TITOR-976668 format. One record per residue (C-alpha): residue number from 1; x, y negated, z negated. Coordinates in steps of 0.25 Angstrom, whole numbers, plus 5000, padded with zeros to 4 digits. Layout:
<recs>
REC    nr      X      Y      Z
REC   NUM      X      Y      Z
...
</recs>
This chain:
<recs>
REC    nr      X      Y      Z
REC     1   4732   5028   5265
REC     2   4735   5013   5266
REC     3   4728   5012   5253
REC     4   4738   5022   5246
REC     5   4750   5015   5253
REC     6   4745   5001   5248
REC     7   4742   5007   5234
REC     8   4756   5013   5233
REC     9   4763   5000   5238
REC    10   4755   4992   5228
REC    11   4759   5001   5217
REC    12   4773   5000   5221
REC    13   4773   4985   5222
REC    14   4767   4984   5208
REC    15   4778   4994   5203
REC    16   4789   4986   5210
REC    17   4784   4973   5203
REC    18   4782   4980   5190
REC    19   4796   4986   5191
REC    20   4802   4972   5195
REC    21   4794   4966   5183
REC    22   4800   4977   5174
REC    23   4814   4976   5179
REC    24   4813   4961   5177
REC    25   4808   4963   5163
REC    26   4819   4973   5160
REC    27   4829   4963   5167
REC    28   4824   4951   5159
REC    29   4824   4960   5146
REC    30   4839   4964   5149
REC    31   4842   4950   5152
REC    32   4837   4945   5139
REC    33   4844   4955   5131
REC    34   4857   4953   5138
REC    35   4856   4938   5135
REC    36   4860   4941   5120
REC    37   4870   4952   5123
REC    38   4883   4952   5115
REC    39   4895   4947   5124
REC    40   4901   4960   5128
REC    41   4914   4952   5133
REC    42   4918   4951   5119
REC    43   4923   4966   5120
REC    44   4934   4961   5128
REC    45   4941   4955   5116
REC    46   4935   4965   5106
REC    47   4944   4968   5094
REC    48   4938   4979   5085
REC    49   4941   4979   5070
REC    50   4953   4988   5069
REC    51   4959   4994   5056
REC    52   4972   4989   5051
REC    53   4983   5000   5049
REC    54   4995   4999   5039
REC    55   5007   5007   5042
REC    56   5020   5010   5034
REC    57   5034   5008   5039
REC    58   5034   5022   5045
REC    59   5021   5020   5052
REC    60   5012   5028   5043
REC    61   4998   5023   5041
REC    62   4997   5016   5027
REC    63   4983   5011   5028
REC    64   4971   5007   5037
REC    65   4961   4996   5034
REC    66   4948   4993   5042
REC    67   4934   4990   5040
REC    68   4932   4999   5052
REC    69   4942   5010   5055
REC    70   4946   5007   5070
REC    71   4959   5008   5078
REC    72   4958   5001   5092
REC    73   4964   5009   5103
REC    74   4965   5004   5117
REC    75   4959   5014   5127
REC    76   4973   5018   5132
REC    77   4977   5023   5119
REC    78   4964   5032   5117
REC    79   4967   5046   5121
REC    80   4959   5051   5133
REC    81   4953   5063   5125
REC    82   4946   5053   5116
REC    83   4940   5045   5127
REC    84   4935   5058   5134
REC    85   4929   5063   5121
REC    86   4921   5050   5119
REC    87   4917   5049   5133
REC    88   4912   5063   5133
REC    89   4904   5061   5120
REC    90   4899   5047   5123
REC    91   4899   5043   5138
REC    92   4905   5053   5148
REC    93   4901   5043   5159
REC    94   4908   5031   5153
REC    95   4917   5029   5165
REC    96   4906   5030   5175
REC    97   4894   5022   5170
REC    98   4893   5007   5170
REC    99   4890   5006   5155
REC   100   4876   5013   5155
REC   101   4875   5028   5158
REC   102   4862   5029   5165
REC   103   4863   5044   5167
REC   104   4866   5045   5152
REC   105   4854   5037   5148
REC   106   4845   5046   5157
REC   107   4851   5059   5150
REC   108   4849   5053   5136
REC   109   4834   5049   5140
REC   110   4832   5063   5144
REC   111   4838   5069   5132
REC   112   4831   5060   5123
REC   113   4817   5064   5130
REC   114   4820   5078   5128
REC   115   4824   5076   5113
REC   116   4811   5068   5110
REC   117   4805   5073   5097
REC   118   4817   5082   5093
REC   119   4822   5071   5083
REC   120   4835   5071   5090
REC   121   4843   5057   5091
REC   122   4841   5051   5105
REC   123   4852   5052   5114
REC   124   4859   5040   5118
REC   125   4866   5036   5131
REC   126   4875   5024   5127
REC   127   4887   5024   5135
REC   128   4901   5020   5129
REC   129   4899   5006   5135
REC   130   4886   5005   5128
REC   131   4891   5010   5115
REC   132   4902   4999   5116
REC   133   4892   4988   5118
REC   134   4883   4993   5106
REC   135   4895   4994   5097
REC   136   4902   4981   5100
REC   137   4891   4972   5104
REC   138   4877   4977   5099
REC   139   4871   4983   5087
REC   140   4867   4998   5084
REC   141   4852   4994   5085
REC   142   4844   5005   5091
REC   143   4835   4999   5102
REC   144   4833   4998   5117
REC   145   4837   4983   5117
REC   146   4851   4987   5111
REC   147   4852   4998   5121
REC   148   4849   4989   5133
REC   149   4859   4978   5127
REC   150   4869   4990   5126
REC   151   4867   4994   5140
REC   152   4868   4979   5146
REC   153   4881   4977   5138
REC   154   4887   4990   5143
REC   155   4884   4987   5157
REC   156   4891   4973   5155
REC   157   4903   4979   5148
REC   158   4906   4989   5159
REC   159   4907   4977   5168
REC   160   4917   4970   5159
REC   161   4926   4981   5153
REC   162   4933   4993   5158
REC   163   4928   5007   5154
REC   164   4941   5009   5146
REC   165   4939   4996   5138
REC   166   4924   5000   5135
REC   167   4929   5014   5130
REC   168   4940   5008   5122
REC   169   4930   4999   5115
REC   170   4922   5011   5112
REC   171   4932   5021   5107
REC   172   4938   5010   5098
REC   173   4924   5005   5092
REC   174   4915   5017   5091
REC   175   4912   5021   5077
REC   176   4916   5036   5074
REC   177   4913   5038   5059
REC   178   4921   5037   5046
REC   179   4923   5022   5048
REC   180   4931   5025   5061
REC   181   4929   5016   5073
REC   182   4935   5020   5086
REC   183   4943   5033   5090
REC   184   4956   5029   5084
REC   185   4951   5026   5070
REC   186   4942   5039   5071
REC   187   4954   5047   5074
REC   188   4961   5042   5062
REC   189   4949   5043   5053
REC   190   4944   5057   5056
REC   191   4957   5064   5060
REC   192   4968   5055   5055
REC   193   4974   5055   5069
REC   194   4977   5046   5080
REC   195   4968   5047   5092
REC   196   4979   5054   5100
REC   197   4980   5065   5089
REC   198   4966   5069   5090
REC   199   4962   5083   5094
REC   200   4951   5085   5105
REC   201   4941   5090   5094
REC   202   4944   5077   5086
REC   203   4942   5068   5098
REC   204   4929   5075   5101
REC   205   4924   5073   5087
REC   206   4927   5058   5087
REC   207   4919   5058   5100
REC   208   4908   5064   5094
REC   209   4906   5053   5083
REC   210   4902   5040   5090
REC   211   4887   5044   5091
REC   212   4885   5047   5076
REC   213   4898   5048   5068
REC   214   4890   5051   5055
REC   215   4883   5063   5062
REC   216   4896   5070   5065
REC   217   4903   5067   5052
REC   218   4913   5078   5050
REC   219   4911   5080   5036
REC   220   4896   5079   5035
REC   221   4892   5085   5048
REC   222   4904   5093   5052
REC   223   4895   5103   5061
REC   224   4889   5091   5069
REC   225   4902   5085   5070
REC   226   4909   5097   5076
REC   227   4896   5099   5085
REC   228   4897   5085   5091
REC   229   4912   5086   5093
REC   230   4910   5099   5101
REC   231   4899   5092   5109
REC   232   4910   5081   5113
REC   233   4919   5092   5117
REC   234   4909   5098   5126
REC   235   4907   5085   5132
REC   236   4922   5083   5134
REC   237   4922   5097   5141
REC   238   4910   5093   5150
REC   239   4918   5081   5154
REC   240   4931   5089   5157
REC   241   4939   5081   5147
REC   242   4943   5094   5140
REC   243   4944   5109   5143
REC   244   4935   5120   5138
REC   245   4947   5125   5130
REC   246   4949   5112   5123
REC   247   4935   5110   5120
REC   248   4934   5124   5113
REC   249   4946   5122   5105
REC   250   4942   5108   5100
REC   251   4928   5114   5096
REC   252   4935   5124   5088
REC   253   4943   5113   5081
REC   254   4938   5110   5067
REC   255   4934   5096   5064
REC   256   4944   5091   5054
REC   257   4942   5077   5050
REC   258   4951   5070   5040
REC   259   4946   5056   5037
REC   260   4955   5046   5031
REC   261   4952   5033   5023
REC   262   4956   5019   5026
REC   263   4966   5012   5017
REC   264   4979   5018   5013
REC   265   4984   5031   5020
REC   266   4998   5032   5016
REC   267   5000   5039   5003
REC   268   5005   5030   4991
REC   269   5003   5017   4999
REC   270   4990   5012   4994
REC   271   4995   5000   4986
REC   272   5004   4996   4998
REC   273   4993   4997   5008
REC   274   4983   4989   5000
REC   275   4994   4978   4998
REC   276   4996   4978   5013
REC   277   4981   4977   5015
REC   278   4980   4965   5006
REC   279   4991   4958   5013
REC   280   4984   4960   5027
REC   281   4971   4955   5022
REC   282   4978   4943   5017
REC   283   4985   4941   5031
REC   284   4974   4944   5040
REC   285   4961   4944   5032
REC   286   4951   4956   5030
REC   287   4947   4956   5044
REC   288   4961   4956   5050
REC   289   4965   4968   5040
REC   290   4952   4977   5042
REC   291   4949   4973   5057
REC   292   4962   4968   5063
REC   293   4969   4981   5067
REC   294   4982   4977   5060
REC   295   4994   4987   5061
REC   296   5002   4984   5049
REC   297   5016   4990   5047
REC   298   5020   4989   5032
REC   299   5033   4991   5025
REC   300   5028   5003   5017
REC   301   5038   5015   5017
REC   302   5029   5027   5014
REC   303   5040   5036   5008
REC   304   5045   5025   4999
REC   305   5030   5021   4995
REC   306   5028   5035   4990
REC   307   5041   5035   4982
REC   308   5036   5022   4976
REC   309   5023   5027   4972
REC   310   5028   5040   4966
REC   311   5039   5032   4958
REC   312   5028   5022   4952
REC   313   5018   5033   4949
REC   314   5028   5042   4942
REC   315   5033   5030   4934
REC   316   5019   5026   4930
REC   317   5016   5041   4926
REC   318   5029   5042   4918
REC   319   5025   5029   4910
REC   320   5011   5034   4908
REC   321   5016   5048   4903
REC   322   5027   5042   4894
REC   323   5020   5030   4888
REC   324   5006   5033   4890
REC   325   4996   5044   4887
REC   326   4985   5052   4892
REC   327   4973   5043   4894
REC   328   4962   5053   4897
REC   329   4955   5059   4910
REC   330   4951   5051   4922
REC   331   4937   5055   4918
REC   332   4928   5066   4913
REC   333   4918   5075   4920
REC   334   4907   5084   4914
REC   335   4910   5098   4917
REC   336   4897   5106   4915
REC   337   4897   5121   4915
REC   338   4895   5124   4930
REC   339   4899   5110   4935
REC   340   4908   5109   4947
REC   341   4920   5102   4941
REC   342   4926   5100   4955
REC   343   4914   5091   4958
REC   344   4915   5084   4945
REC   345   4930   5080   4947
REC   346   4928   5078   4962
REC   347   4919   5066   4959
REC   348   4930   5059   4953
REC   349   4939   5050   4962
REC   350   4954   5054   4961
REC   351   4964   5043   4965
REC   352   4968   5045   4979
REC   353   4982   5041   4979
REC   354   4986   5052   4968
REC   355   4987   5064   4977
REC   356   4996   5071   4967
REC   357   4985   5071   4956
REC   358   4972   5077   4956
REC   359   4959   5075   4947
REC   360   4955   5087   4939
REC   361   4945   5090   4928
REC   362   4948   5097   4916
REC   363   4940   5110   4915
REC   364   4946   5115   4902
REC   365   4957   5112   4892
REC   366   4964   5118   4881
REC   367   4976   5113   4873
REC   368   4986   5118   4883
REC   369   4980   5115   4897
REC   370   4968   5110   4904
REC   371   4961   5117   4916
REC   372   4958   5107   4927
REC   373   4949   5107   4939
REC   374   4955   5099   4951
REC   375   4947   5089   4959
REC   376   4943   5095   4972
REC   377   4949   5089   4984
REC   378   4940   5081   4994
REC   379   4938   5086   5008
REC   380   4940   5077   5020
REC   381   4924   5074   5020
REC   382   4925   5069   5006
REC   383   4918   5081   5000
REC   384   4924   5088   4988
REC   385   4931   5101   4990
REC   386   4925   5114   4984
REC   387   4939   5118   4980
REC   388   4941   5119   4965
REC   389   4955   5119   4959
REC   390   4959   5121   4945
REC   391   4972   5119   4937
REC   392   4977   5117   4923
REC   393   4985   5106   4916
REC   394   4994   5111   4905
REC   395   4996   5102   4893
REC   396   5011   5102   4897
REC   397   5008   5095   4910
REC   398   5001   5083   4903
REC   399   5012   5072   4902
REC   400   5004   5065   4892
REC   401   5005   5070   4878
REC   402   4998   5059   4871
REC   403   4984   5052   4874
REC   404   4983   5037   4876
REC   405   4972   5029   4871
REC   406   4969   5015   4876
REC   407   4975   5003   4868
REC   408   4966   4997   4858
REC   409   4961   4983   4859
REC   410   4972   4973   4859
REC   411   4983   4984   4859
REC   412   4993   4986   4870
REC   413   4997   5000   4868
REC   414   4988   5013   4869
REC   415   4987   5023   4858
REC   416   4991   5037   4859
REC   417   4988   5051   4853
REC   418   4996   5064   4856
REC   419   4990   5074   4865
REC   420   4993   5088   4859
REC   421   4986   5097   4869
REC   422   4978   5096   4882
REC   423   4965   5095   4875
REC   424   4970   5081   4870
REC   425   4971   5076   4884
REC   426   4960   5082   4892
REC   427   4946   5088   4891
REC   428   4937   5096   4899
REC   429   4930   5087   4910
REC   430   4942   5077   4910
REC   431   4946   5073   4924
REC   432   4961   5070   4925
REC   433   4972   5069   4935
REC   434   4982   5081   4937
REC   435   4994   5083   4945
REC   436   4999   5097   4950
REC   437   5011   5102   4943
REC   438   5019   5107   4955
REC   439   5030   5115   4947
REC   440   5021   5122   4938
REC   441   5023   5137   4937
REC   442   5008   5140   4936
REC   443   4998   5135   4947
REC   444   4988   5124   4945
REC   445   4996   5116   4934
REC   446   4993   5102   4934
REC   447   4997   5090   4925
REC   448   4989   5079   4920
REC   449   4990   5065   4926
REC   450   4984   5051   4924
REC   451   4985   5037   4930
REC   452   4995   5029   4922
REC   453   4990   5017   4915
REC   454   5003   5009   4918
REC   455   5005   5005   4933
REC   456   5015   4998   4941
REC   457   5020   4994   4955
REC   458   5032   4997   4964
REC   459   5037   4990   4976
REC   460   5049   4994   4985
REC   461   5054   4984   4995
REC   462   5065   4982   5006
REC   463   5073   4970   5000
REC   464   5077   4965   5014
REC   465   5064   4964   5021
REC   466   5054   4964   5009
REC   467   5047   4976   5015
REC   468   5039   4983   5004
REC   469   5042   4998   5006
REC   470   5034   5003   4994
REC   471   5024   4998   4985
REC   472   5016   5005   4974
REC   473   5006   4996   4966
REC   474   5002   5006   4955
REC   475   5000   5021   4951
REC   476   4988   5023   4960
REC   477   4981   5014   4970
REC   478   4968   5022   4969
REC   479   4968   5020   4954
REC   480   4971   5005   4955
REC   481   4973   4996   4968
REC   482   4980   4985   4960
REC   483   4994   4984   4966
REC   484   5004   4982   4954
REC   485   5015   4979   4965
REC   486   5009   4967   4971
REC   487   4997   4963   4962
REC   488   5001   4965   4948
REC   489   5008   4953   4943
REC   490   5017   4957   4931
REC   491   5029   4951   4923
REC   492   5042   4956   4929
REC   493   5049   4954   4916
REC   494   5064   4956   4918
REC   495   5063   4960   4932
REC   496   5062   4945   4935
REC   497   5075   4942   4928
REC   498   5084   4945   4941
REC   499   5078   4932   4947
REC   500   5081   4924   4935
REC   501   5096   4929   4936
REC   502   5096   4927   4951
REC   503   5091   4913   4949
REC   504   5103   4910   4940
REC   505   5113   4917   4949
REC   506   5108   4909   4961
REC   507   5110   4896   4953
REC   508   5124   4897   4947
REC   509   5124   4908   4937
REC   510   5132   4921   4939
REC   511   5130   4935   4934
REC   512   5141   4932   4924
REC   513   5134   4920   4918
REC   514   5132   4922   4903
REC   515   5118   4919   4896
REC   516   5116   4921   4881
REC   517   5108   4933   4877
REC   518   5103   4928   4864
REC   519   5091   4923   4857
REC   520   5084   4911   4863
REC   521   5072   4902   4860
REC   522   5064   4895   4870
REC   523   5054   4884   4866
REC   524   5043   4884   4877
REC   525   5037   4871   4872
REC   526   5027   4865   4862
REC   527   5017   4874   4857
REC   528   5024   4887   4862
REC   529   5032   4897   4854
REC   530   5047   4898   4855
REC   531   5050   4909   4865
REC   532   5062   4919   4861
REC   533   5064   4928   4872
REC   534   5071   4942   4869
REC   535   5078   4953   4876
REC   536   5071   4966   4877
REC   537   5076   4974   4865
REC   538   5078   4960   4857
REC   539   5094   4960   4858
REC   540   5103   4950   4863
REC   541   5117   4951   4870
REC   542   5123   4937   4869
REC   543   5130   4930   4881
REC   544   5128   4939   4893
REC   545   5129   4938   4908
REC   546   5118   4937   4917
REC   547   5121   4951   4922
REC   548   5119   4956   4908
REC   549   5106   4948   4907
REC   550   5100   4954   4919
REC   551   5106   4968   4917
REC   552   5100   4969   4902
REC   553   5088   4960   4906
REC   554   5090   4950   4895
REC   555   5078   4941   4893
REC   556   5085   4931   4884
REC   557   5096   4929   4894
REC   558   5086   4927   4906
REC   559   5079   4917   4898
REC   560   5092   4909   4895
REC   561   5096   4910   4909
REC   562   5082   4905   4914
REC   563   5083   4894   4904
REC   564   5097   4890   4909
REC   565   5092   4890   4924
REC   566   5079   4884   4922
REC   567   5066   4891   4925
REC   568   5062   4883   4937
REC   569   5074   4889   4945
REC   570   5069   4903   4941
REC   571   5055   4899   4945
REC   572   5060   4895   4959
REC   573   5068   4908   4961
REC   574   5056   4916   4957
REC   575   5048   4910   4967
REC   576   5059   4912   4978
REC   577   5059   4926   4975
REC   578   5044   4928   4976
REC   579   5042   4933   4962
REC   580   5033   4922   4957
REC   581   5026   4911   4965
REC   582   5028   4901   4953
REC   583   5035   4906   4940
REC   584   5032   4898   4928
REC   585   5045   4891   4923
REC   586   5045   4897   4909
REC   587   5057   4905   4904
REC   588   5049   4918   4901
REC   589   5047   4919   4916
REC   590   5062   4921   4917
REC   591   5059   4935   4910
REC   592   5049   4939   4920
REC   593   5036   4934   4913
REC   594   5030   4929   4926
REC   595   5021   4939   4934
REC   596   5024   4944   4947
REC   597   5023   4957   4956
REC   598   5031   4969   4959
REC   599   5031   4965   4974
REC   600   5036   4951   4971
REC   601   5047   4956   4962
REC   602   5052   4967   4972
REC   603   5052   4956   4982
REC   604   5061   4947   4973
REC   605   5071   4958   4971
REC   606   5071   4960   4986
REC   607   5076   4946   4988
REC   608   5088   4949   4978
REC   609   5091   4963   4985
REC   610   5090   4955   4999
REC   611   5102   4946   4995
REC   612   5093   4935   4990
REC   613   5085   4933   5004
REC   614   5070   4932   5003
REC   615   5062   4944   5005
REC   616   5047   4944   5007
REC   617   5040   4957   5002
REC   618   5031   4963   5013
REC   619   5022   4975   5015
REC   620   5020   4973   5029
REC   621   5030   4974   5041
REC   622   5022   4971   5053
REC   623   5007   4969   5057
REC   624   5002   4971   5071
REC   625   4988   4967   5076
REC   626   4979   4977   5083
REC   627   4986   4974   5096
REC   628   5000   4978   5090
REC   629   5004   4963   5089
REC   630   5013   4960   5077
REC   631   5006   4949   5069
REC   632   5015   4950   5057
REC   633   5029   4954   5054
REC   634   5036   4953   5040
REC   635   5050   4953   5045
REC   636   5052   4939   5051
REC   637   5067   4940   5053
REC   638   5073   4936   5066
REC   639   5080   4946   5074
REC   640   5090   4940   5084
REC   641   5093   4949   5096
REC   642   5082   4959   5093
REC   643   5074   4956   5106
REC   644   5086   4958   5116
REC   645   5081   4966   5128
REC   646   5095   4971   5132
REC   647   5108   4974   5126
REC   648   5119   4964   5130
REC   649   5129   4967   5119
REC   650   5122   4956   5111
REC   651   5124   4956   5096
REC   652   5115   4965   5087
REC   653   5101   4959   5083
REC   654   5102   4952   5070
REC   655   5090   4949   5060
REC   656   5090   4936   5054
REC   657   5083   4934   5041
REC   658   5079   4920   5038
REC   659   5073   4923   5024
REC   660   5078   4913   5013
REC   661   5087   4917   5002
REC   662   5081   4917   4988
REC   663   5095   4920   4982
REC   664   5109   4918   4986
REC   665   5114   4932   4991
REC   666   5125   4932   4981
REC   667   5115   4929   4970
REC   668   5106   4940   4975
REC   669   5118   4950   4974
REC   670   5122   4945   4960
REC   671   5108   4947   4954
REC   672   5108   4961   4962
REC   673   5121   4965   4955
REC   674   5115   4961   4941
REC   675   5103   4969   4944
REC   676   5111   4981   4948
REC   677   5117   4979   4934
REC   678   5103   4981   4928
REC   679   5103   4995   4934
REC   680   5117   4998   4931
REC   681   5118   4993   4917
REC   682   5105   4986   4913
REC   683   5090   4989   4910
REC   684   5088   4998   4922
REC   685   5100   5008   4921
REC   686   5091   5019   4924
REC   687   5089   5014   4938
REC   688   5103   5019   4941
REC   689   5096   5032   4943
REC   690   5093   5028   4957
REC   691   5107   5030   4961
REC   692   5108   5018   4970
REC   693   5113   5003   4968
REC   694   5100   4996   4962
REC   695   5098   4982   4956
REC   696   5086   4980   4948
REC   697   5079   4974   4936
REC   698   5070   4979   4925
REC   699   5058   4971   4920
REC   700   5050   4973   4907
REC   701   5040   4963   4902
REC   702   5035   4959   4888
REC   703   5030   4971   4880
REC   704   5034   4980   4891
REC   705   5021   4977   4899
REC   706   5028   4977   4913
REC   707   5040   4985   4917
REC   708   5048   4982   4930
REC   709   5060   4986   4938
REC   710   5064   4980   4951
REC   711   5077   4985   4958
REC   712   5083   4986   4972
REC   713   5094   4992   4980
REC   714   5100   4984   4992
REC   715   5088   4989   5001
REC   716   5076   4992   4992
REC   717   5069   4985   4981
REC   718   5059   4991   4971
REC   719   5051   4986   4960
REC   720   5043   4993   4949
REC   721   5033   4987   4939
REC   722   5026   4995   4928
REC   723   5015   4990   4919
REC   724   5000   4991   4915
REC   725   4990   4984   4924
REC   726   4985   4977   4911
REC   727   4999   4973   4906
REC   728   5002   4979   4892
REC   729   5014   4985   4885
REC   730   5019   4998   4891
REC   731   5027   5002   4879
REC   732   5041   4999   4872
REC   733   5052   5002   4882
REC   734   5043   5001   4895
REC   735   5053   4993   4902
REC   736   5056   4991   4916
REC   737   5068   5000   4915
REC   738   5060   5011   4908
REC   739   5047   5010   4916
REC   740   5049   5003   4930
REC   741   5064   5007   4933
REC   742   5061   5022   4933
REC   743   5050   5020   4944
REC   744   5060   5012   4952
REC   745   5070   5023   4950
REC   746   5061   5034   4955
REC   747   5057   5025   4967
REC   748   5071   5021   4971
REC   749   5077   5035   4970
REC   750   5067   5040   4980
REC   751   5068   5028   4989
REC   752   5083   5027   4989
REC   753   5085   5042   4989
REC   754   5090   5042   5004
REC   755   5097   5029   5003
REC   756   5112   5027   5000
REC   757   5115   5018   4989
REC   758   5119   5004   4993
REC   759   5126   4994   4985
REC   760   5121   4980   4984
REC   761   5127   4971   4995
REC   762   5137   4960   4990
REC   763   5135   4947   4997
REC   764   5146   4939   5003
REC   765   5152   4929   4993
REC   766   5149   4937   4980
REC   767   5162   4939   4971
REC   768   5162   4952   4963
REC   769   5170   4949   4950
REC   770   5173   4959   4939
REC   771   5167   4954   4926
REC   772   5163   4959   4912
REC   773   5149   4963   4913
REC   774   5145   4958   4899
REC   775   5152   4944   4900
REC   776   5153   4942   4915
REC   777   5167   4937   4913
REC   778   5178   4942   4923
REC   779   5184   4955   4920
REC   780   5196   4963   4925
REC   781   5196   4978   4928
REC   782   5185   4987   4927
REC   783   5177   4993   4915
REC   784   5163   4996   4911
REC   785   5160   4981   4907
REC   786   5166   4975   4921
REC   787   5157   4973   4933
REC   788   5158   4966   4946
REC   789   5150   4954   4945
REC   790   5145   4946   4957
REC   791   5148   4931   4958
REC   792   5146   4921   4968
REC   793   5158   4913   4973
REC   794   5164   4904   4962
REC   795   5155   4910   4951
REC   796   5164   4921   4945
REC   797   5166   4919   4930
REC   798   5177   4911   4924
REC   799   5184   4908   4911
REC   800   5172   4901   4905
REC   801   5157   4904   4906
REC   802   5144   4898   4900
REC   803   5134   4906   4892
REC   804   5120   4902   4894
REC   805   5112   4900   4881
REC   806   5125   4900   4873
REC   807   5119   4889   4864
REC   808   5106   4892   4858
REC   809   5101   4879   4853
REC   810   5093   4877   4866
REC   811   5101   4864   4869
REC   812   5112   4870   4878
REC   813   5111   4883   4885
REC   814   5126   4886   4889
REC   815   5139   4887   4883
REC   816   5153   4889   4889
REC   817   5162   4901   4885
REC   818   5176   4904   4888
REC   819   5181   4918   4890
REC   820   5189   4917   4877
REC   821   5177   4914   4869
REC   822   5169   4924   4876
REC   823   5170   4934   4865
REC   824   5165   4924   4855
REC   825   5153   4921   4863
REC   826   5149   4936   4865
REC   827   5153   4941   4851
REC   828   5152   4929   4842
REC   829   5137   4929   4841
REC   830   5136   4935   4828
REC   831   5128   4947   4833
REC   832   5116   4938   4837
REC   833   5116   4944   4851
</recs>
């Protein structure tokens, strides 16, 4: 018996010693591994990459930009049902254990022992704390060493952070598939909802995703996705988070996933969103843009943006139909006897920002019409629908009655041949764009469409703040991302003339100053040919007022005026207006020969509309960081009295605008009045169709390569440019008044439809004097030739006046004329003018 007791004692002692040695070895192993563990305290100041979101003035989402789709929500803002769903699915004992769930490890070990040899994936027992340690501080390496490090970090984190902080990190960091990180982003990506709008079934599906999002993809594995969702609902029921009735109702709910893309979300705002993206990247760098979680409130008016887009698109299509021709199909596909034409046309990518149009393949064609098969729509999964829809395109619904052939080498203009019937335009297998004819008597009637070759840009701006309310940079952003409103540098032509005349008015000239509209020769210097500027149409009008010169857009008068003032003065004013950084001081530049952008021109016109006070164009009102702190604000005006906490009969708050004045307010009104004359009697009379007081100016460059119209009311400025991306003549008569002005009219009619007409504000000090419109001399009474002209104090016309350019020998540019000799000056030219 003693021997047995001694033996047991001996073995027990050896066991204790071996156990201590083993424990020491394990302890040493754990100690050595813990030496190079990441510093978990960094989580205290952790700032995850968060997507930047851009909003319009009404709060609607314009675009999102991120490398990882993530929105960070504090734990207090996460609905309880979401926390309960993830706890049920991932770690039901989260608020009980100390970072490692020993019971869960034992259950996982038993389950894995039972499943050995079945090929099933081993069951894990990682707590949410362990998952946070792995996701933030470790790698995804599958090894015992990593699991031990994970457990050590989890134990330490539980000592350093509250449970809510750990759960907050988890719910904002966990990857849930489709590029979404965190529950807030996943709610938007999967269901296009905020976390507070999710149904129980949707919440359960998101909670089913952390372990293996790809295994429960709603499109590739819908059955497994629903099975896993229902499993989460059962766990929530077991934990008394939901009732049996709620669980059953959620299980019967179909899984409806509507994924959305990054980038632009607001229809027609692609060019605007991309311009904002570029500006943010310049301001904060790529990391600040894609990871910084910026909240950007833009100046975009969504309704006005759609108006601008439609006006420009319709104008470009009208030009393409009236001056272009049918250029052929988008592409051609082979249609074999039994081939599925829907799959053929479905392989071709349609432009995403032309929802009114559909791609279609021509199935058959005769002289009268073409039978077409419409491109099948794509499902939310991205797969092509099995739906097959047919239609027909009558020859009467093809706007193009001629076929355009590309210009020959060295030629500017395309060649055309007549289209006599439908077979001249399309053939079987041609893939074309079509648009539904809504007012057709028969069903399924479509009209032929094509992307115009000509393009352009439109910008609308508030002249008092510089806020860009709408911007369109081309016909289709999906077809071309090049922004003609901000990136295309083009000659503004005569739309630059108001700034030449404004410079003159600001430096001693008056609207009634007289300039000779007659032939002139400019000698540019040795070795250069003599320049003989001409008016559009080639005719001259003789001595004429500055008002007449701008209303009728007289090139020769503008050159003489610029020569009289000196180009350096015009160069300085062009810089102040922001049109050019440094205009070359050559006389042709006075006619708009320098290159600028629509955005710059609209900003310059806004200064005139704003009574001469500086306006800086902006697409961004305010930027907030991820914590809601304002880090940028465009409006830097000072508001006195805006921070009063109580009312004590103090004066109303006043806003002080300390922006500099580019023009004297009286000068600004004078040039405005003269440009109003352009609309009333000059080169833009068709703009009167808007039905509101409008001032503006047309612009057309040499050979009709660029067409402009920029105009404004007291509270809205808009500018339109039309031209080819590779500049070439648009055809005789393609002027700003004929091509750009109609687009301006269509936009302004809609934009001002609910706005009463407001007359331009007359500044204090301006004297309105009745004068003869043709001569600028004082007139009595009324009549068709008499207008009220705006003069600064002491500048009203007298008995004599000078004619700029009266002497044509190049030695003297002025000559004095009395009222008595006026008739001789105007009529004694022998018909030369």
